[in-house]
TIVO-2410 file (N, C-alpha, C; in nm, 3 decimals):
# residues 65
REC num residu      c1      c2      c3 atome chaine
REC   1      M -12.705   2.715   4.032     N      A
REC   1      M -12.673   2.747   4.170    CA      A
REC   1      M -12.604   2.605   4.226     C      A
REC   2      R -12.533   2.635   4.327     N      A
REC   2      R -12.456   2.509   4.387    CA      A
REC   2      R -12.537   2.473   4.508     C      A
REC   3      L -12.588   2.339   4.513     N      A
REC   3      L -12.667   2.276   4.625    CA      A
REC   3      L -12.578   2.148   4.671     C      A
REC   4      I -12.593   2.122   4.796     N      A
REC   4      I -12.551   1.997   4.860    CA      A
REC   4      I -12.669   1.899   4.840     C      A
REC   5      I -12.643   1.790   4.765     N      A
REC   5      I -12.781   1.680   4.717    CA      A
REC   5      I -12.713   1.563   4.797     C      A
REC   6      N -12.798   1.499   4.883     N      A
REC   6      N -12.756   1.385   4.937    CA      A
REC   6      N -12.604   1.377   4.982     C      A
REC   7      G -12.551   1.499   5.027     N      A
REC   7      G -12.409   1.488   5.084    CA      A
REC   7      G -12.318   1.526   4.939     C      A
REC   8      E -12.362   1.558   4.842     N      A
REC   8      E -12.273   1.550   4.737    CA      A
REC   8      E -12.299   1.698   4.652     C      A
REC   9      S -12.189   1.800   4.643     N      A
REC   9      S -12.212   1.908   4.585    CA      A
REC   9      S -12.248   1.902   4.424     C      A
REC  10      R -12.356   1.992   4.418     N      A
REC  10      R -12.403   1.956   4.271    CA      A
REC  10      R -12.428   2.122   4.217     C      A
REC  11      E -12.428   2.127   4.076     N      A
REC  11      E -12.463   2.257   4.025    CA      A
REC  11      E -12.582   2.228   3.956     C      A
REC  12      V -12.701   2.301   3.976     N      A
REC  12      V -12.823   2.295   3.918    CA      A
REC  12      V -12.884   2.439   3.874     C      A
REC  13      D -12.988   2.418   3.789     N      A
REC  13      D -13.065   2.541   3.746    CA      A
REC  13      D -13.189   2.578   3.819     C      A
REC  14      A -13.259   2.467   3.867     N      A
REC  14      A -13.390   2.469   3.928    CA      A
REC  14      A -13.413   2.574   4.038     C      A
REC  15      G -13.536   2.629   4.050     N      A
REC  15      G -13.543   2.724   4.160    CA      A
REC  15      G -13.640   2.687   4.262     C      A
REC  16      T -13.692   2.567   4.221     N      A
REC  16      T -13.799   2.517   4.345    CA      A
REC  16      T -13.745   2.359   4.369     C      A
REC  17      L -13.798   2.319   4.457     N      A
REC  17      L -13.777   2.184   4.502    CA      A
REC  17      L -13.835   2.088   4.404     C      A
REC  18      A -13.963   2.088   4.351     N      A
REC  18      A -14.006   2.029   4.243    CA      A
REC  18      A -13.920   2.027   4.117     C      A
REC  19      G -13.886   2.141   4.067     N      A
REC  19      G -13.816   2.157   3.961    CA      A
REC  19      G -13.686   2.108   3.965     C      A
REC  20      L -13.622   2.075   4.086     N      A
REC  20      L -13.511   2.017   4.119    CA      A
REC  20      L -13.498   1.858   4.105     C      A
REC  21      L -13.645   1.827   4.158     N      A
REC  21      L -13.657   1.683   4.136    CA      A
REC  21      L -13.662   1.627   3.965     C      A
REC  22      T -13.741   1.721   3.906     N      A
REC  22      T -13.766   1.704   3.768    CA      A
REC  22      T -13.607   1.711   3.690     C      A
REC  23      E -13.532   1.814   3.742     N      A
REC  23      E -13.412   1.825   3.680    CA      A
REC  23      E -13.337   1.692   3.688     C      A
REC  24      L -13.330   1.645   3.825     N      A
REC  24      L -13.239   1.537   3.870    CA      A
REC  24      L -13.320   1.389   3.822     C      A
REC  25      D -13.437   1.407   3.742     N      A
REC  25      D -13.506   1.286   3.682    CA      A
REC  25      D -13.547   1.202   3.816     C      A
REC  26      Y -13.615   1.252   3.932     N      A
REC  26      Y -13.660   1.167   4.014    CA      A
REC  26      Y -13.816   1.191   3.979     C      A
REC  27      E -13.879   1.095   3.994     N      A
REC  27      E -14.025   1.063   3.967    CA      A
REC  27      E -14.101   0.986   4.090     C      A
REC  28      G -14.221   0.997   4.095     N      A
REC  28      G -14.297   0.955   4.175    CA      A
REC  28      G -14.338   1.020   4.327     C      A
REC  29      G -14.465   0.961   4.383     N      A
REC  29      G -14.486   1.028   4.486    CA      A
REC  29      G -14.448   0.979   4.623     C      A
REC  30      W -14.363   0.874   4.586     N      A
REC  30      W -14.306   0.796   4.705    CA      A
REC  30      W -14.182   0.846   4.766     C      A
REC  31      L -14.130   0.957   4.736     N      A
REC  31      L -14.010   1.012   4.764    CA      A
REC  31      L -14.037   1.098   4.884     C      A
REC  32      A -13.923   1.117   4.959     N      A
REC  32      A -13.933   1.186   5.097    CA      A
REC  32      A -13.833   1.287   5.073     C      A
REC  33      T -13.846   1.437   5.103     N      A
REC  33      T -13.753   1.522   5.069    CA      A
REC  33      T -13.749   1.626   5.199     C      A
REC  34      A -13.624   1.672   5.196     N      A
REC  34      A -13.559   1.759   5.312    CA      A
REC  34      A -13.495   1.882   5.272     C      A
REC  35      L -13.508   1.998   5.323     N      A
REC  35      L -13.449   2.117   5.294    CA      A
REC  35      L -13.395   2.171   5.411     C      A
REC  36      N -13.254   2.181   5.425     N      A
REC  36      N -13.186   2.196   5.517    CA      A
REC  36      N -13.214   2.159   5.657     C      A
REC  37      G -13.262   2.025   5.646     N      A
REC  37      G -13.267   1.947   5.778    CA      A
REC  37      G -13.458   1.942   5.809     C      A
REC  38      E -13.510   2.015   5.724     N      A
REC  38      E -13.665   2.018   5.740    CA      A
REC  38      E -13.727   1.936   5.643     C      A
REC  39      V -13.821   1.858   5.683     N      A
REC  39      V -13.892   1.770   5.592    CA      A
REC  39      V -13.980   1.872   5.499     C      A
REC  40      V -13.994   1.854   5.380     N      A
REC  40      V -14.081   1.912   5.293    CA      A
REC  40      V -14.192   1.817   5.244     C      A
REC  41      P -14.316   1.835   5.267     N      A
REC  41      P -14.418   1.730   5.230    CA      A
REC  41      P -14.422   1.754   5.065     C      A
REC  42      A -14.484   1.659   5.000     N      A
REC  42      A -14.490   1.654   4.845    CA      A
REC  42      A -14.584   1.769   4.812     C      A
REC  43      R -14.684   1.797   4.886     N      A
REC  43      R -14.786   1.881   4.847    CA      A
REC  43      R -14.705   2.041   4.843     C      A
REC  44      E -14.594   2.077   4.907     N      A
REC  44      E -14.523   2.182   4.915    CA      A
REC  44      E -14.413   2.227   4.815     C      A
REC  45      R -14.369   2.112   4.772     N      A
REC  45      R -14.255   2.104   4.658    CA      A
REC  45      R -14.246   2.207   4.548     C      A
REC  46      E -14.397   2.226   4.517     N      A
REC  46      E -14.388   2.318   4.395    CA      A
REC  46      E -14.363   2.466   4.418     C      A
REC  47      T -14.384   2.488   4.570     N      A
REC  47      T -14.385   2.647   4.610    CA      A
REC  47      T -14.243   2.664   4.691     C      A
REC  48      C -14.192   2.559   4.725     N      A
REC  48      C -14.035   2.547   4.805    CA      A
REC  48      C -13.927   2.595   4.725     C      A
REC  49      R -13.899   2.731   4.765     N      A
REC  49      R -13.778   2.777   4.693    CA      A
REC  49      R -13.657   2.716   4.744     C      A
REC  50      I -13.552   2.719   4.658     N      A
REC  50      I -13.422   2.662   4.686    CA      A
REC  50      I -13.336   2.779   4.650     C      A
REC  51      A -13.210   2.776   4.735     N      A
REC  51      A -13.107   2.881   4.708    CA      A
REC  51      A -12.981   2.822   4.722     C      A
REC  52      D -12.894   2.900   4.651     N      A
REC  52      D -12.732   2.884   4.668    CA      A
REC  52      D -12.700   2.820   4.802     C      A
REC  53      G -12.644   2.716   4.814     N      A
REC  53      G -12.588   2.647   4.942    CA      A
REC  53      G -12.705   2.575   5.029     C      A
REC  54      D -12.807   2.566   4.954     N      A
REC  54      D -12.903   2.478   5.063    CA      A
REC  54      D -12.857   2.327   5.037     C      A
REC  55      R -12.916   2.261   5.163     N      A
REC  55      R -12.867   2.118   5.177    CA      A
REC  55      R -13.003   2.023   5.139     C      A
REC  56      I -12.997   1.964   5.034     N      A
REC  56      I -13.132   1.885   5.006    CA      A
REC  56      I -13.099   1.742   5.029     C      A
REC  57      E -13.187   1.645   5.095     N      A
REC  57      E -13.189   1.509   5.105    CA      A
REC  57      E -13.310   1.471   5.018     C      A
REC  58      I -13.294   1.378   4.927     N      A
REC  58      I -13.382   1.298   4.859    CA      A
REC  58      I -13.382   1.176   4.893     C      A
REC  59      L -13.493   1.115   4.940     N      A
REC  59      L -13.484   0.968   4.994    CA      A
REC  59      L -13.591   0.881   4.945     C      A
REC  60      S -13.565   0.784   4.896     N      A
REC  60      S -13.650   0.693   4.823    CA      A
REC  60      S -13.675   0.549   4.907     C      A
REC  61      P -13.761   0.495   4.923     N      A
REC  61      P -13.771   0.325   4.977    CA      A
REC  61      P -13.688   0.237   4.882     C      A
REC  62      M -13.651   0.146   4.981     N      A
REC  62      M -13.559   0.025   4.905    CA      A
REC  62      M -13.641  -0.066   4.918     C      A
REC  63      K -13.603  -0.190   4.829     N      A
REC  63      K -13.683  -0.300   4.855    CA      A
REC  63      K -13.576  -0.417   4.907     C      A
REC  64      G -13.636  -0.505   4.972     N      A
REC  64      G -13.533  -0.608   5.028    CA      A
REC  64      G -13.538  -0.597   5.191     C      A
REC  65      G -13.455  -0.649   5.263     N      A
REC  65      G -13.458  -0.646   5.402    CA      A
REC  65      G -13.349  -0.605   5.447     C      A
***
């Protein structure tokens, strides 16, 4: 399916937000995620279904000032 991830169109196989993070090699509980503009808490990613055309934002903290 085709998703918009952090503003870029990507073709992926995952069916859940957790599966997408694994497919894209994101690791760690320090990530913030949003699906179509709505924040998805880490505890809900396993059950959060994604569909063709969804907009996903994956944010991670940065070091520095």
